[in-house]
N, C-alpha and C positions, 0 to 999 in steps of 0.2 A: 815365725810360723813355718812349720815344716811342710814339704810337698805332700807328705802322707796325709795331712789334714784336709787338703784341698778337695779331694773327691767327696768327703763327708760334707763339707760346707756347701758343695754344689747341690746337694739335696735340698737346700733351702733357697736356691736361686729362683727368681721369677723372671729371668731374662727372656725377652721375647713375648711375654704375656701382656694381655690387655685386661686391666682391672677397673671396675666401677665401684666407687665407695660413696654411699649416700651419707648425707649429714657430715660432710668432710671439711667444712670451713672452720671448725673449732673442735675442741675437746677430744674425745676418744677417736672420732672419725678422722680428724686431722692427723693424729699420731699414727693411726693405721695406714692412712694414705702415704704419709712420709716414709714409713718403714717399707711399704711395698715398692715405692719408687726407689728407695735405697737398695732394695733387693733386685732391681732391674726391670720392674714392670713399667709399662706405660699406664699411668693412673688417671682415670677420669674422675674429677672432683665434682660431686653433686651437692647442691644446696639451693635455697631459694633466692639468695641475695648475690647477684652477679659481682658486685664490688667486693664483697667479703671473700668470695671464691677466688677472684683475681689476686687479692692480697695473700690468701693462703697458698695459692699456686706459686706466687713469687717467693714466698718464704721457703717452701719445700724445694723449689728449683735452685736455691742457693747452694744446697748440699746434696741433692739427690738427682734422679733422672728426669724423664719426661713426664710432665704433669699438665693436664688440660682441663680447664674449668668447663663444666657441663651443667648450667643452671636449669633446674625445673623442679616443680612441686610434685613430690611422689604421690600425693593424694589427688592430683589432677590427671585422670586417665588419658586424656588426649595429649597432654604435654609429655607424659611418660612414654606413650607410644611413639611420639615424634622423636624423642631422645633416642630410643632404641633403633628407630629407622636411621637416624644420623650415625649411630655406632656401626650399624651394618654397612652403610654407604661409605663411611670414612675409614673404617678399620677392618670390616669384613669378618669380625670375630669378637667374642667376649669370652675370656678364659676364667675370670673371677668376678663374682658379685659379692660385695659386702654390704648388707642392708643394715645400716646403723641408725637411721633416723628414728627418733622417738619423742613423744610429747607426754607430759605428766600434769595432772591436776589433782592434787591431794585434798580431798574433802569427802564427807560422808556420801554414800551412794544416793541417799534420799535427797540430797541437795543438787543432784545432776538433773538437768533437763534432757529430754530425749535427744535433741540435736547435739548437745555436748557429748553424750555418750557416743553417738555415731561419728562425730568429728574426730574424737580420740581414736576410736577403733579404725577409722579410715587410714590414719597415719600409722598407728602402732601395729596393726594386724593386716588389714586388707592390702595396704601398699606392699607388704612383704610378699604376699601371695602373687600379686600382679607382677612385681619385679622379678620374682623367681620364674614365673611363667614366661615372661619376655626374655629373660636371660637364657633359660633352657632352650628356647627356640633358636638361639644363636649357637648354643653348645652342642645340641643333638647332632647336627650334620657333621661336626668334627669328632664326635665320639669321646669327648672329654670336657671337664669343667669343674668348677668349685662354686658351690652356693654356700655362703656364710651369713648367718643372721646374728647380729649383736642383740642378745635378749637381756636378761638381768637375773640376778638371784631372786628377784621378785616373781619369776616364773616358777620358783620352787618353794619359797617361803613367803609368808604374807605378814602385812602389818595393817592395822585398822585404817580406814579412811583413804584407801588406795585401790579400791576394787577394780576400776576400769583398767588401769595400767597393769595391775597384776594379772587380770584375766587375759589381756592382750599378749603379755609376755609369755604366759603359759600356752596361749594359742600358737605363738611363734615356735615354741619348743615342739609342740605337736606337729606343726607344719614341717619343721626340719626333719623329724623322724619319718613322716609320711613321704616326703620327697626323697629321702635316703632310700626308701624301699622302691619308689617309683622310678627314680633315675639311676639308681645303682647299676642296673644291668647295662646302662649306656656309658659307664665309666664317669659319671657325674656324681660327685660326692656332695652331701648336704650336712652341714654341721652348724653348731651354734657356739658363741662365746657368751658366757654369763658373767658380766662384771659384778663385783660387789660395790663397796663404797669408795668412789673415786673423787678426787678433788678437782672437779671440772668447773667450768663457768656456771653450768646449770645448778651445781650444788653450792655455789658461793654463799648463798644465804645461810646454809647449814654450817659450812666449814668456818664461816665468820662468827658463828654463835658459839661461845665457849661451852655452854651446857650441852647443846645439841651435838657439837663436835665430840665432846667427851663421851657421850652416849654411843655414837657410832664407832669411835675408836675402841671403846670397851667391848663392843660386839665382835671385834676382830682380834684373833690371837696375836697378830703382829703389832697391835696397839697403835695403828696409824692408818691414815687414808692412803689408798692407792694413788699413785701419780699417773697421769694420762699416758706417758711413754711406756708404762709397764703393761699396757694392753697390747702393744705392737707385736711382740714376739709370738703371741698366741695366734694372731691373725696371719702373720707370714707363714707360720708352721702349717696351719690348716690349708693355706692356699698353695703350698709348695709340694714338690714330689715326695718330701719326707712324710707327708700325711696321705699317701696314695691309697692306703687301706683303712683310713679312719673315715667312718661313714655313720651318720645318725647319732653323733656324739655331742654332748653339751660340755664344753671345756669351761669349767668354772675358774675365774680369776678373781678371787675375793680375799686373799690373805688368810683364808681359813674360816671366814665368818659363818658359812653354812654348816660347819662341823662342830661349832661351839655350842655347848648346852648352856 
């Protein structure tokens, strides 16, 4: 590597930053957290299972920087506020929020009870708004920050029997754009990453079904599933100085699925 490349690479450094990644004990959240720690950030790993978070932190810590488990349920308002109070007390700042948590229940809308709809929306949409609000309260006094929501291509395209999840992801997309307008004057950017079909633990039932897997692979020009580490670069980019003028954008990482007719 020549010395001439080093100033360019430094544009992607997160050294000295504090980042919170929700849903970070496995799948896409784990890989995002791993990459941000590798780029120099102190990463706060969020999830509901303390033991799983500890194990994830240990795995990341073998090869990357400082990683701290921060267990709480994003749908529990009191627990969420306590977690942000801890961040303020222990770190005095939050530079990057990556809201990655999501739940899914594929079935016809007519089969949903009211409380099932509310429960999914609490996690998939309302939590994103509350997290962004609390993160912005830490970012505004510093005059900079990055709000990143992991949405889905389901926020742009739809499939039957997935109405609540699709509506929530479309709502997150709207939130990202609204916050880009609201916080842009304060040098706080708001963007989304919209993954396509990824071979995560959550999708194991589909990837393990030859017929279903063939359908999703056929919907992608690259004719394969995305692998979880392939989401990481997009997150580091949006969190880094390299994306300082990227605001209100949805970065689709789907192997081309949404452009295929």
